[in-house]
N, C-alpha and C positions, 0 to 999 in steps of 0.2 A: 504494499499500500504506499508506504513512504518513498520507495523508489519510484512509483509511478508519479507522486506529487512532485519529486525533484525533477523528474523527467519533464514534467508540465513547465516547471519554473524555468528549466533550461530553454525550453522552446520558444516560451513568451520573451524571456530576456535577449535572446538571438534574434528574435523577430524585430523587437525594439531597437536592438542594436543597428540591423541593417536599415531601419528606418532614419537613426541618427546619421549614418554614413551618407545617406541620400540626401539628407538635409542637415548640413553642419551647423546651422544656425539654431537648431532645435537644442536646447540645454540637456546635457547628458544627465544631470542629476534628476531633471523632471522624467526623463525616460525611464531611470531606475525607479523612480517613485510609482510611476504609471505600471511597470512591470511587477513590483511589489503588491500593488493594490489588486492586479489581475491575478496573482498568485493566491491571494487570499480568497478572491471570489471562486476560483476553482475549487479550493479547500472546502469552503462553505457548501458548494453545489454538491461536491462529493459526498458530504456528510449528511445530505437531505436526500440522497439517491435511493431506489429501492435496493433491497437486499441482494448480495451478489450470489446468494444461494441458486444453485442450478435447477434444484428440485421445484416442481409446480407447488409443492407444500410449504406454507409459511413456517410450520412447526417441524423442528428436526427430530424429536421423539414424540411418540404417541402418548396420549394420556386421557384420562377421565374427563368428562366435562368440569370446567372449572368452578361453575357455580349451578348447582341443583337445587332448586327450591323445595322439590318434593320428589318422591320416588316415582321415576318415570313409568308411563302407562305401559303396561306388559300384556296387552291382548294380542292373542297369538294370531299370526297371518291366517287368513281364510283361504284354502286351498281350492282351487277351480282349475278348469282347463285353460290352458295358455299355449297358444303355439310356441314352439322354440324359434328363438331369432337366428337364423342362420349364419349371419356375419359373425356369431360367436362360437360356431363349430369348427372353424379352422384351425389347425395346428397352430401352436406359438411357442415361442422361447423366452424364458425368463431366467437371468442369473446362469446362463450356460446350460439349462436344461430344457429338454422339450416336453411339450404337454400336447395330447390329443384328445380334445373333448369327447364325450360319448354321445351316440346319436340318440340315446333314450335313457331315461333315469329309471325306467320302470324295473322293479324287482331289485333295487340297489340297497345295500344295507353295507354299514362299515362301523368298525369299532377303532377308536384312537383318540388323540388327544385334540381338544378345542381350545383356541385362543380368542381374542375379541379385540376389535379396533375401534377407536373412538375419536376424540377432539382433532388429533391431525387431519384425518380425512372427512371430517363433516363439512358437508357442503360441496364436496368435489364429486366429480362424475365418476359412476362406476363402469365396469367392463360392458355392462348391459345399455349404457347410456343414460342412466338415471341418476338423480343427485342423492348421493349418500346421506341418510339420516341416522345418526347413532341412536336415536330414540324410537327408530321404527324396528320392527321385528323382521330383519333381514340377515343376510350372510354372504360369505365368499368360499367359493370352492374352486379347486383346480380344474376339474374334468367334468363336473355335472352339466348337462345342457342349461342355457339359460333363457328364461327363468324356470327354476323348480322349486318345489315345496318339500320342506324336510322335517321330519320329527325328531327333534334332538332330545334325548335322555341322559341327564347327568347321572353316571353310573355311581357317584359317590354319595348321591343323596335321593336318587330316583325322581328329582324333578325334571319336568318335561316343558318344551317350548315348540311352537311350530313357526318356522321362518321361511321366508321366501328369498331363494338364493339368487342374486342378481350382480354378483361381482366374482373377480377371478382372486385366488389366495387360499390360504395364506402359503408363501413360497418357502417353507420351512420342512424339513424331511420329517420331522417328528409332529407335525400338527396336520388335521384333515379337514378341519373347517375353521373359518374366522367368523365369529359372531358379532353383530352389532353390540353396543353397550347395555342397551335395553334387553336383549335377550340373555346377555351374561348376568345381568340383575335378575331375571326370572329364574334362571338356572343356578343362581347362588354362588357363582365364583368370580364376580366382578372384581373383587377386592384382592384376587391372588392370581389372575392372569390367565391360568389354564385349568383344564378339568378333562377328566376322561370320560368321554361320551361315546353314544351310540347313535349312528345316523340312520334314519329308515324314510326312503324317498316316497312321498304320498302323490302318486302318479293319476292322473285324470285322463281319459280318453274323450275323443270328441263326443261320444254317447253316454257321458258322465258316469261311466264305470270307473271304479276306484281300486288300486293296488297300493296297499301300504307295505313298504319293504318287500320282503319275498313271499308275504302272504297270499292266500288265494285272492283273485279278483272278485269284488263284489259289486252289487248296484248301489247307487248313491244313497237309496233309502237304508239298505243294510249297513253302509259305511256310517250313517247317523244313528244307527241303532233302532231303526224303524222297522216294525215287522210288516210283513206283507199284507196289504189290505184286501178284505173281501171284494169280490167283484161287484159291480153294481146290481147286477141280476139278484146276487144273494142278499144283498143289502135291502133290495125292495121287498123281498118276500119276509124280511125279518120281522117278528112279532112287534107291534106298536104298543105303547102304554095305553091301559085303558082310558076312555074318555068318560067325564062326568056329565051329567045332564047339561049344566050350562055351556060346557064346549060343543056338545051335539047341536044346540041351538045355533051356535055360531056358524056351523057349517051350512045352514040353510040360507044364510046371507049371500046374495050374489056379490062377488068380488068386483072391484074396478079392474079397468083394463090393464093396469100396471101393478096391481096389488093382489097377492094370494091370500085366501083366507087361512091356508095351511102355513105352517111355520117350515121353513126350509132350513136344514143344517148341512154344511159342507163338511163331509167326512174327509179330513186332510191325511191322518196316518194313524197308526196303531203302535203304541210304544209300550215295552214292559218296564222301563225306566220312568218312574214318577217324576223325578227332578227334572230330567230333560224334556219330559212331556210338558210341565207346567212353563219350563223356560222357552219352549217354542211357541206354546199357545199365547204367552205373553207377547212375544214379539209379534206373531201374525196378527193378534188382536188388535195391537196399537198401529201396526202397519196398515191394515185394511178397515180399521175403525169399525170393527165388527165385534159383538161379544164372542169369547172362548167357552167352551162347554167340553168337559172332561169325564164322561161317564166311565165307569170301571167295570169291565167283566173277566172273571177269571184272571185277576192281576194284569190284564191288559188294558192300557189307557187309551180310550179312543179319543183322538184330538179332533175335535169339531168347532166349527165356527158357525155361530147363529144364536137365537133362531134370526132368520131374515124374512121379511116379509114382502120385499119388493124384487119382482123377478128380473128386472135390469141389474140390481145389485148382485144377484145370485150369479147371473151370466158372467158379469165383470170380475167378480173376486175369483170365481171358477177358472176363468180363463188367465188371469194373472198368476194363480197359483200352479197352473200347470207350465207356464212359461218360466216360472222362478224355482223348477227343482221338485214340483210335486205333481208328477204327469198322472198319478193314480187318484187324484182328488175327484169326487164325485158328490152329487147333490143327494140328500135324504130328505123326503117330505114326511112330515108329522101333522096331522090334523090337531088344531088347537081347539 
């Protein structure tokens, strides 16, 4: 640095000396004064210039976020079908080693050590062309197709997280995945750097069939823990609750063109897990602004939306459900 400064001074001094020779009437002391002033201007300009670091990262060593007001959100990434980005499938070379990305992550499992990356890379582009957010549930892997969804289990405490792989790395022989800071917090190893983990790719095909690790492929409903629904034909012949006389009188009233006198319930799914049934019913009820109903038969929770008295609402909600992952949803009519 000093050598560059003194070279600059020599250049400036020589230039002014040439000017003095060309114009002998120009006082030499004034020339030296101007040269000295120019030198200090160059010094100040150099002090205010950008860092000379060749890396695109302004931070040399990675670290956790400097200020965290509260524990970051650690909601799992939601797996779904995403087409692989072909520009990430080309072989590449880093630190003298060659890597060939996989064509598919289906059936992939791996056990090894996970690290995490944070402040240094926050806000920079990932290999997938997205902006890295250390508070999102994401990860980097050397060869998995991008993007991929992976269930990561910390084998030291059995905590789990689902992350979306959208970056390349870590380029260390003894590490198999680099998780975001938030994912490391959820797995409980953010304070020590690495942990032994198991990776299981959650692979979706275009038909929404799901394969977790090397387990058998299942339907989307089975993946969610939803039992197979009875067919609409069976549902239509199922016994209906007895009607009281007051209800019977209502059936004689002629309905309007857009309103049904019978109550319609939309059978969405049947689940054996009560907690999951309540959770899904709350979400769907809030989403479609329709009451949720959870009758239980033989420890199976029938997730229903209703009662609905408007034919147009029934048709609209049913269509939305089928488009959003519940293709077996159907309507059940019950006379009130």
